[in-house]
C-alpha positions in Angstrom: -29.3 -19.6 13.6 -29.2 -22.6 15.9 -26.3 -23.4 18.2 -25.7 -26.7 16.1 -25.7 -24.9 12.8 -23.2 -22.3 14.1 -20.9 -25.2 15.3 -21.2 -26.8 11.8 -20.2 -23.6 10.2 -17.3 -23.1 12.6 -16.0 -26.5 12.0 -16.3 -26.1 8.3 -14.2 -23.0 8.4 -11.6 -24.5 10.6 -11.3 -27.5 8.2 -11.0 -25.1 5.2 -8.3 -23.0 7.1 -6.3 -26.2 7.7 -6.7 -27.1 4.1 -5.3 -23.7 3.2 -2.3 -24.0 5.1 -2.0 -26.3 8.2 0.7 -28.5 6.7 -1.8 -31.1 5.3 -1.2 -32.4 1.9 -3.2 -31.4 -1.1 -3.6 -34.6 -3.3 -4.1 -32.3 -6.4 -0.8 -30.6 -5.9 1.6 -33.6 -5.4 3.6 -33.8 -2.1 4.0 -30.1 -1.4 2.6 -29.3 2.0 0.2 -26.4 1.9 1.6 -25.0 5.1 5.0 -25.1 3.6 4.7 -22.2 1.3 7.9 -20.0 1.5 7.3 -17.7 -1.4 7.5 -20.3 -4.2 4.3 -22.0 -4.2 2.7 -19.9 -7.0 5.6 -20.4 -9.2 5.0 -24.2 -9.2 1.4 -23.6 -10.3 0.6 -26.3 -7.9 1.0 -29.4 -10.1 1.0 -27.4 -13.4 -2.6 -26.2 -13.5 -2.8 -22.4 -13.4 -6.3 -22.6 -12.1 -4.8 -23.9 -8.8 -3.2 -20.6 -8.3 -5.6 -18.1 -9.5 -9.2 -17.1 -9.2 -11.4 -18.7 -11.9 -14.7 -17.3 -13.0 -16.4 -20.0 -10.8 -14.3 -18.9 -7.8 -15.3 -15.3 -8.3 -18.9 -16.3 -8.5 -18.6 -18.5 -5.4 -17.1 -15.7 -3.3 -19.8 -13.2 -4.3 -22.6 -15.8 -3.8 -21.4 -16.7 -0.3 -21.0 -13.0 0.7 -24.6 -12.1 -0.6 -26.0 -15.0 1.3 -24.6 -13.7 4.6 -25.9 -10.1 3.8 -29.3 -11.5 3.1 -29.3 -13.5 6.3 -28.6 -10.2 8.2 -31.2 -8.2 6.2 -28.7 -5.7 5.1 -27.7 -4.4 1.6 -24.0 -4.7 0.7 -21.6 -4.2 -2.1 -18.8 -6.8 -2.7 -15.7 -6.5 -4.9 -13.3 -9.2 -5.9 -9.8 -8.5 -7.2 -6.8 -10.7 -8.2 -3.5 -10.3 -6.7 -2.3 -7.4 -9.0 -5.7 -5.6 -8.6 -7.7 -6.5 -11.6 -11.3 -6.1 -10.6 -13.0 -9.5 -11.4 -16.6 -8.6 -10.3 -18.7 -6.0 -8.3 -22.0 -7.2 -6.9 -24.6 -4.8 -5.4 -27.6 -6.2 -3.5 -31.0 -4.4 -3.7 -33.5 -4.2 -6.4 -32.7 -0.8 -8.0 -29.0 -1.3 -8.8 -28.3 2.3 -8.0 -25.2 3.3 -6.2 -25.3 3.6 -2.5 -24.0 6.6 -0.3 -21.0 5.9 1.6 -19.5 8.4 4.1 -15.8 8.6 4.1 -15.0 9.9 7.6 -13.2 9.1 11.0 -16.4 8.9 12.9 -20.2 8.2 11.9 -21.1 11.9 12.1 -18.3 13.1 10.0 -16.6 14.8 12.9 -12.8 14.6 13.7 -11.8 17.7 11.9 -12.3 19.0 8.4 -11.0 15.8 7.0 -13.6 13.9 5.1 -11.1 12.1 3.2 -9.4 15.4 2.8 -12.2 17.2 1.1 -14.7 14.7 -0.2 -17.5 16.1 1.9 -20.8 15.5 0.2 -19.3 13.2 -2.4 -20.8 10.1 -0.9 -23.2 9.2 -3.7 -22.0 6.5 -6.1 -18.8 5.4 -4.3 -19.9 2.2 -2.7 -18.2 0.3 -5.5 -14.9 2.3 -5.0 -14.9 1.6 -1.3 -15.4 -2.2 -1.9 -12.6 -2.3 -4.5 -10.2 -0.4 -2.1 -10.7 -2.9 0.5 -10.4 -5.9 -1.8 -7.1 -4.5 -3.2 -5.7 -3.8 0.2 -6.3 -7.4 1.4 -4.6 -8.6 -1.7 -1.8 -6.2 -1.9 -0.6 -6.3 1.8 -0.5 -10.1 1.8 1.8 -12.8 0.4 2.7 -16.6 0.9 4.4 -15.5 4.2 1.7 -13.1 5.7 -2.0 -12.7 5.5 -3.1 -9.0 6.3 -6.5 -7.6 6.3 -7.9 -4.1 6.2 -8.3 -4.4 9.9 -4.5 -5.1 10.1 -4.0 -1.9 8.0 -6.1 0.1 10.4 -3.8 -1.1 13.2 -0.6 0.1 11.7 -1.4 3.4 10.0 -2.8 5.6 12.9 -1.1 8.2 15.2 -0.5 5.6 17.9 0.6 1.9 17.8 -1.6 0.4 19.1 -4.6 2.7 18.3 -6.1 3.6 21.5 -2.9 3.3 23.5 -2.0 7.0 24.2 1.5 8.2 24.5 2.7 5.5 22.1 4.5 6.2 18.6 2.6 6.1 15.4 2.0 2.9 13.6 4.9 1.4 11.6 3.3 2.0 8.4 2.0 5.5 9.2 1.1 7.0 5.8 0.9 3.9 3.7 -2.8 4.6 3.3 -1.9 7.2 0.7 -0.3 4.8 -1.8 -1.5 2.9 -4.8 -3.3 6.2 -5.6 -5.4 6.5 -8.7 -3.2 9.2 -10.1 0.0 7.3 -9.7 2.2 7.2 -12.8 3.4 3.6 -11.8 0.0 1.9 -11.1 -1.9 0.6 -14.2 -5.4 1.3 -15.3 -8.5 -0.6 -16.3 -8.4 -2.5 -19.6 -11.8 -2.7 -21.0 -10.8 -5.9 -22.8 -10.3 -7.8 -19.5 -7.7 -8.4 -16.9 -4.3 -7.0 -17.8 -0.8 -6.3 -16.4 -0.6 -4.8 -13.0 -0.1 -3.7 -10.4 -3.3 -1.7 -10.9 -4.3 1.4 -8.9 -6.7 1.6 -5.9 -9.7 4.2 -6.1 -9.2 5.3 -2.5 -5.5 4.3 -1.7 -5.0 1.5 0.7 -8.0 1.0 3.1 -8.0 0.9 6.8 -11.8 0.1 7.1 -12.4 -3.5 8.2 -14.1 -5.5 5.6 -11.3 -6.3 3.2 -9.7 -9.9 3.3 -7.1 -11.5 1.2 -8.2 -14.8 -0.7 -5.9 -17.9 -0.8 -5.8 -21.1 -2.8 -3.3 -23.8 -2.1 -1.3 -21.7 0.3 -0.8 -18.8 -2.1 -2.6 -15.4 -2.1 -4.7 -15.1 -5.3 -6.6 -11.9 -4.7 -8.9 -10.1 -2.2 -12.6 -9.6 -1.3 -13.9 -6.3 -0.1 -17.3 -5.5 1.5 -19.1 -2.2 2.3 -22.5 -2.7 4.0 -22.5 -0.1 6.8 -22.2 2.9 4.6 -19.2 4.3 6.6 -15.8 4.0 5.2 -13.5 4.7 8.3 -11.1 2.7 10.5 -10.9 1.1 13.9 -10.0 3.7 16.4 -9.4 1.3 19.2 -8.0 -2.1 18.7 -7.9 -2.7 22.5 -11.5 -3.7 22.4 -13.1 -6.4 20.1 -15.7 -5.4 17.5 -17.3 -8.7 17.9 -19.3 -7.4 20.8 -21.1 -5.1 18.3 -22.1 -6.9 15.1 -23.4 -3.7 13.6 -19.8 -2.4 13.8 -18.4 -5.6 12.3 -20.9 -6.3 9.6 -18.6 -5.6 6.7 -16.0 -8.0 8.0 -18.5 -10.8 8.7 -19.8 -10.7 5.3 -16.3 -10.7 3.8 -15.5 -13.6 6.0 -18.6 -15.5 4.7 -17.4 -14.7 1.2 -14.0 -16.0 1.8 -15.2 -19.5 2.8 -13.1 -22.1 0.8 -10.4 -19.3 0.2 -9.4 -18.4 3.7 -6.0 -17.3 4.6 -3.7 -20.1 6.1 -4.1 -19.9 9.9 -0.3 -19.7 10.6 0.2 -16.9 8.1 -2.5 -14.5 9.5 -1.7 -11.3 11.1 -2.5 -12.6 14.6 0.3 -14.9 14.2 2.9 -12.0 13.6 4.1 -9.5 16.1 5.7 -6.1 15.6 7.5 -4.3 18.3 6.2 -6.9 20.7 2.6 -6.3 19.7 0.5 -8.9 18.0 -1.3 -7.8 14.9 -5.0 -8.1 14.2 -6.6 -10.0 11.4 -10.4 -10.3 12.3 -12.6 -9.4 15.1 -14.9 -12.2 14.4 -15.1 -15.8 13.5 -17.4 -18.3 11.7 -19.4 -18.9 14.8 -20.9 -15.4 14.4 -22.2 -15.8 10.8 -25.9 -16.0 10.2 -25.6 -18.1 7.1 -23.7 -21.3 6.1 -21.5 -20.4 3.3 -21.0 -23.9 2.3 -24.7 -24.2 1.3 -25.0 -20.6 -0.1 -27.4 -20.5 -3.2 -25.5 -20.8 -6.5 -24.6 -17.8 -8.5 -26.2 -15.5 -9.5 -27.8 -14.5 -6.2 -31.5 -13.6 -6.4 -30.8 -10.3 -4.6 -28.9 -7.6 -6.6 -26.8 -7.6 -9.7 -23.3 -7.2 -11.1 -22.4 -3.6 -11.6 -19.9 -1.5 -13.6 -17.5 0.8 -11.8 -16.1 3.5 -13.9 -12.5 3.1 -14.3 -12.2 -0.4 -13.0 -14.6 -3.0 -14.4 -17.7 -3.6 -16.6 -20.8 -5.4 -15.3 -19.1 -8.8 -15.9 -17.3 -11.6 -14.1 -13.6 -12.1 -15.2 -11.1 -14.6 -14.2 -7.9 -13.6 -12.2 -4.4 -13.8 -13.6 -1.6 -16.1 -12.3 0.8 -14.0 -10.2 4.3 -14.2 -11.5 3.3 -14.8 -15.1 4.0 -12.2 -17.8 0.4 -11.6 -18.1 0.3 -10.3 -14.4 2.9 -7.7 -15.1 5.5 -9.3 -12.7 7.7 -12.2 -13.5 11.1 -13.7 -12.8 14.1 -12.1 -14.3 15.2 -13.9 -17.7 18.7 -14.9 -18.1 18.2 -14.5 -21.8 17.7 -10.8 -21.6 20.7 -8.7 -21.0 18.8 -6.1 -18.9 17.5 -8.8 -16.5 20.3 -11.5 -16.5 22.3 -9.7 -13.7 19.5 -10.5 -11.2 18.7 -14.1 -12.1 21.2 -15.5 -9.7 19.6 -13.6 -6.9 16.1 -14.6 -7.7 15.2 -11.2 -8.9 11.8 -10.4 -10.4 10.9 -7.6 -12.8 7.9 -5.5 -13.8 6.8 -6.1 -17.5 4.6 -4.3 -20.1 2.0 -6.1 -22.2 4.6 -7.2 -24.6 6.6 -8.9 -21.7 9.5 -6.4 -21.8 11.1 -5.1 -18.6 9.3 -1.7 -17.7 12.2 -0.4 -15.7 15.7 -1.7 -16.7 18.7 0.0 -15.2 18.9 3.4 -16.9 21.1 6.5 -16.6 19.8 9.6 -14.9 18.8 12.7 -16.9 21.2 15.1 -15.2 24.6 16.3 -16.6 27.0 13.5 -16.6 28.9 14.6 -13.6 25.7 14.9 -11.5 23.8 11.7 -12.5 23.7 8.0 -11.7 24.9 5.7 -14.5 23.0 2.6 -15.7 25.8 0.5 -14.5 25.6 2.0 -11.1 21.8 1.6 -10.9 22.3 -2.1 -11.8 24.8 -2.6 -9.0 22.5 -0.8 -6.6 19.4 -2.9 -7.2 21.6 -6.0 -7.2 23.2 -5.2 -3.9 19.8 -4.3 -2.4 18.4 -7.7 -3.5 21.3 -9.4 -2.1 21.0 -7.7 1.3 17.2 -8.6 1.3 18.0 -12.1 0.6 20.4 -12.3 3.6 18.0 -10.4 5.9 15.7 -12.1 8.4 12.1 -11.2 7.6 10.3 -9.3 10.2 6.5 -9.8 9.1 6.7 -13.2 7.4 6.1 -16.8 8.5 7.7 -19.1 9.0 10.3 -17.6 11.3 13.8 -17.7 9.6 12.3 -16.6 6.2 14.3 -14.1 4.2 13.0 -10.6 3.5 10.9 -10.0 0.3 10.9 -6.4 -0.9 10.6 -4.2 -3.9 13.5 -1.8 -4.7 13.2 1.5 -6.8 15.9 3.9 -7.9 15.3 7.4 -9.1 17.3 10.4 -10.1 17.0 13.9 -8.7 14.0 14.7 -11.0 12.1 11.7 -9.8 12.6 9.7 -13.0 12.5 6.0 -12.5 16.0 4.6 -13.2 15.2 1.0 -12.1 12.8 -1.2 -10.3 13.4 -4.7 -9.0 11.6 -7.0 -6.6 12.1 -10.3 -4.6 10.0 -13.4 -5.2 6.6 -13.2 -3.4 7.3 -9.6 -2.0 3.8 -8.0 -1.1 2.4 -5.9 -4.0 1.9 -2.8 -2.1 5.5 -2.3 -1.7 6.0 -1.6 -5.4 4.2 1.8 -5.5 5.5 2.5 -1.9 9.1 1.9 -2.8 8.9 4.3 -5.6 7.2 6.9 -3.3 10.0 6.5 -0.7 12.8 6.8 -3.4 11.2 10.0 -4.8 10.5 11.5 -1.4 14.2 11.0 -0.2 15.5 12.6 -3.5 13.1 15.4 -3.4 13.6 16.7 0.3 17.4 16.2 0.0 17.5 18.4 -3.0 17.8 22.1 -3.4 14.6 22.0 -5.5 12.3 20.9 -2.8 11.0 24.3 -1.9 10.2 25.5 -5.3 8.7 22.2 -6.2 6.3 22.4 -3.2 5.6 26.2 -3.8 4.8 25.9 -7.6 2.3 28.5 -8.5 -1.1 27.0 -9.0 -0.5 23.9 -6.8 -2.6 24.8 -3.9 -4.7 22.2 -2.4 -8.4 22.9 -2.7 -10.8 21.1 -0.6 -14.5 21.0 -1.8 -18.0 20.2 -0.7 -21.0 19.3 -2.6 -23.3 20.1 0.4 -25.6 22.9 -0.8 -23.8 23.0 -4.2 -20.2 22.8 -5.3 -18.2 24.9 -2.9 -14.5 25.4 -1.8 -14.3 24.8 1.9 -10.5 25.4 2.3 -7.4 26.1 0.2 -4.0 25.3 1.3 -1.0 27.2 0.0 1.7 24.4 -0.2 4.4 27.0 0.1 3.3 27.4 3.8 4.7 24.0 4.5 8.1 25.3 3.4 8.1 28.2 5.7 6.8 26.0 8.6 9.6 23.5 8.3 12.3 26.3 7.9 10.9 27.9 11.2 10.6 24.5 12.9 14.3 23.4 12.2 15.6 26.9 12.6 17.2 26.8 9.2 15.9 29.6 6.8 17.5 27.7 3.9 16.0 24.4 4.6 14.6 22.7 1.3 16.3 25.3 -0.8 20.1 24.6 -0.6 20.3 20.9 -0.5 22.5 21.0 2.6 20.5 18.4 4.5 20.0 14.8 3.5 16.5 13.6 4.4 15.5 9.9 4.6 11.9 9.0 4.7 12.5 8.2 8.5 13.6 11.7 9.1 10.8 13.2 6.9 8.4 11.0 8.7 9.5 12.4 12.1 8.4 15.9 10.8 4.9 14.5 9.5 3.6 13.2 12.8 0.7 14.9 14.6 2.9 14.9 17.7 6.7 15.9 17.9 8.3 14.1 19.3 6.3 11.1 18.0 3.9 9.7 20.6 3.9 12.6 23.0 0.3 13.6 23.0 0.8 16.9 24.7 3.3 18.1 21.9 2.5 20.2 19.0 2.5 18.6 15.5 5.5 18.4 13.2 5.7 21.0 10.5 4.5 18.6 7.7 1.4 17.6 9.7 -2.1 19.0 10.0 -2.8 20.9 13.2 -4.9 19.4 16.0 -8.6 19.4 15.0 -7.8 19.0 11.2 -5.6 15.9 11.5 -6.7 12.3 11.1 -5.4 9.2 9.4 -7.4 10.3 6.3 -5.7 13.8 6.4 -2.1 13.6 7.4 -0.9 17.0 6.2 1.5 17.6 3.2 1.3 14.0 2.2 -2.4 14.5 1.4 -2.4 18.2 0.3 0.1 17.2 -2.4 -2.4 14.7 -4.0 -5.8 15.8 -2.9 -6.7 17.5 -6.1 -6.0 14.3 -8.1 -7.9 12.2 -5.5 -10.9 14.4 -5.8 -10.8 14.5 -9.5 -10.7 10.8 -9.6 -13.6 10.2 -7.2 -15.8 12.7 -9.1 -14.9 11.0 -12.4 -15.7 7.5 -11.0 -18.9 8.7 -9.5 -19.9 10.1 -12.8 -20.0 13.8 -11.9 -17.2 14.8 -14.3 -16.1 13.3 -17.5 -12.2 13.5 -17.3 -10.2 11.0 -15.1 -7.2 12.2 -13.1 -3.8 12.2 -15.1 -1.2 9.7 -14.4 0.7 12.2 -12.1 -0.4 13.0 -8.6 1.6 16.3 -8.3 0.6 19.3 -10.4 -3.2 18.6 -10.5 -5.1 21.8 -9.9 -8.6 23.3 -9.9 -8.6 25.9 -12.6 -12.2 26.6 -11.3 -14.7 24.7 -9.3 -15.1 21.3 -10.8 -12.6 22.1 -13.5 -9.3 20.5 -13.4 -6.0 21.0 -15.2 -2.2 20.4 -14.6 0.5 22.6 -13.8 2.6 20.8 -16.3 5.7 19.7 -14.4 8.7 18.6 -16.5 9.8 16.4 -13.7 8.4 13.3 -11.9 9.2 14.2 -8.2 5.6 14.1 -7.2 4.3 11.7 -9.8 2.8 9.1 -7.4 2.9 11.3 -4.2 5.3 11.0 -1.2 5.7 8.6 1.6 6.4 9.2 5.3 7.3 6.0 6.8 10.9 4.6 6.8 12.6 2.8 4.1 14.7 5.1 2.0 18.0 7.0 1.6 19.3 9.7 -0.7 22.2 8.8 -2.9 25.3 10.9 -3.3 28.5 11.1 -5.1 30.7 12.8 -2.6 28.7 15.8 -1.4 26.5 15.9 -4.6 23.0 14.4 -4.6 22.4 12.0 -7.5 19.2 10.2 -6.7 17.4 8.1 -4.1 16.5 4.5 -3.3 13.4 3.2 -1.7 12.7 -0.2 -0.4 9.3 -1.6 0.8 7.9 -5.0 1.9 9.1 -6.6 5.0 9.4 -4.3 8.1 10.5 -0.7 8.3 13.8 -1.4 10.0 14.7 -4.1 7.3 13.7 -1.5 4.6 15.9 1.1 6.1 18.7 -1.3 6.3 18.4 -2.8 2.7 18.4 0.8 1.3 21.2 2.1 3.4 23.6 -1.0 3.1 22.9 -1.2 -0.8 24.4 2.2 -1.2 27.3 1.4 1.1 28.0 -2.1 -0.9 27.6 -0.4 -4.3 30.3 2.1 -3.2 32.6 -0.8 -2.4 32.1 -2.4 -5.9 32.4 0.8 -7.9 36.0 1.8 -8.0 35.8 4.9 -10.3 34.1 8.0 -8.8 31.7 5.7 -6.6 28.4 6.8 -5.1 28.0 6.8 -1.4 25.5 7.4 1.4 25.1 11.1 2.6 28.1 12.3 4.3 27.6 12.2 8.1 27.7 15.9 8.6 24.7 16.3 6.0 22.5 13.8 7.5 19.1 15.0 9.1 20.1 13.3 12.4 22.4 16.2 13.1 19.3 18.3 13.5 17.7 18.7 16.9 14.5 20.7 16.5 12.6 21.4 19.7 15.5 19.6 21.5 14.8 16.2 19.9 17.2 14.7 17.4 15.7 13.7 14.0 16.3 10.1 12.9 18.0 9.1 9.8 18.3 5.3 9.4 17.5 2.7 12.1 18.8 -0.8 11.3 17.8 -3.9 13.2 20.2 -5.8 15.4 21.6 -9.3 14.4 19.4 -9.0 11.1 21.0 -11.5 8.9 20.3 -15.2 8.5 23.1 -17.5 9.4 25.2 -14.6 10.9 25.9 -13.1 14.2 26.7 -9.7 13.0 25.1 -7.3 15.4 25.3 -3.7 13.9 25.8 -3.9 10.2 25.0 -0.1 9.7 27.3 1.2 12.4 30.0 3.5 11.1 28.8 3.6 7.5 
């Protein structure tokens, strides 16, 4: 490729980026500056035409054709997937003449080393999962992004590892450590593929959230409309060192460069990209390459369909077709604004609340009473107040990971009872989609570990985690007794009754402390926490209890999608067992405590009435300290509003921060300083 041609491509990309969000006007969208999106652009439908805020069939074809042209220019095969903002898979293209699935190794290093952690037991299950890898990358780019932030799978890689930044030893774990095990295929919240076409979301991801570079969000007129994911290097992994730059090795960056070419015309606005956002004083990463490194000119890519390859079906996700995306925020997408004409939604209208709806446009999760006896349950009226107060705190809070500066926080809020039943879910306008499933995981985790039922739930007979291998036949390579985690944490805390008597209130921040591969967090010479894998078996693909609780369901789904078995995983991540090798069944839980897995990064609090646990609240979407604060203050403010037998945060003597295992105090809630817009209040959580 000549220098002049490279320069031409680079200039084209820069102009496209400006058109996507530099502040220039789009004549087709009236006088709204493209760079002025503050979370409301999608709702205007940019001039009233829904095609201005969604992926059309022509758009999907263009993205695929541009990506394939770059793969062809590099002489490499690739699999590309395109999704809309709620995870509908709009098309998957595989290059090559045979159409046969390609092998993809899921591992922390090219040779599969790094401990027995091949995605927690998927050793040998590489055949037929290139489509799953591409879809997971595309969903990650779409789900982590919003009108206020554009995050890629490279960004995800940076914020989920044992150090932040990865490669900087003796630093604490990434702020979203553990988020990779969300949006799971077994989640009871996430929706499944509809063979009739795009349907309500959010949809599940086949491999959870991806940390393998090669997944990018797609934008149109300043709003995120979906994502593109590429797998070409046959290794599904992550970037172990963000101190260097992968552009020095284009073979290591091939997935990302093909995705970059595919996104031409749909690139994220420059000022919204991760590299314009800092967390803890560290700038995030978006891409390790730019248009100057492309070997094709996406603007002149051959029209669809490309000569190389074909559309492919991916079991559980899409047929071999191209579909149009849905308009985010419309009832068809499964997420819309609260309706003042509906009694179960009207309380949130004045606070710009959004609800999750079913195919009939009914609120999926209106405020509902808990299932426990009256004295020990949350009432529907209390759940309504909790969600309303959480939304109001978010609306007042200064966003941490959104642009422009001074934006309000955008989050999803979930409330559950002590059995994990969903009592209500609510979200802000333009909150990133990933926070939906995550907020529910957080709420359930806080309620579970703060209850007296935690030990028995984890040690349920038949719930062992079974790791398998297809190398040399179907074999069990490791079996984990989940009850061992109970005895481990009891020993670690010096509390023989921990997780059995409900005497300690655990937030996700506290549970996350116990889930790190080093305790204290970031001290590389320290032993792992009791919920973590030991050294040699730990990796970002195998965090410990978090994965062991769901691994059976993950394996069942991957085997199903690869065509090895005929039954998909149930919509419950907890309780899936191997009755025998390759044969799956369920324990038959009567509760939902583990129905979409657990989460181990902050943003939750257990809810009490006096000293009695009645549920949990989880918040996710806009920075872990903001999430912590919104959950904690929502309970406190609800307490102030509820005059009869009110609910409250955990009494101080019960909170996990009263514990000092190994001489290090656990953390409970960490609120940001001066967090509110238009207020100089410094410590809103102090004394509560």
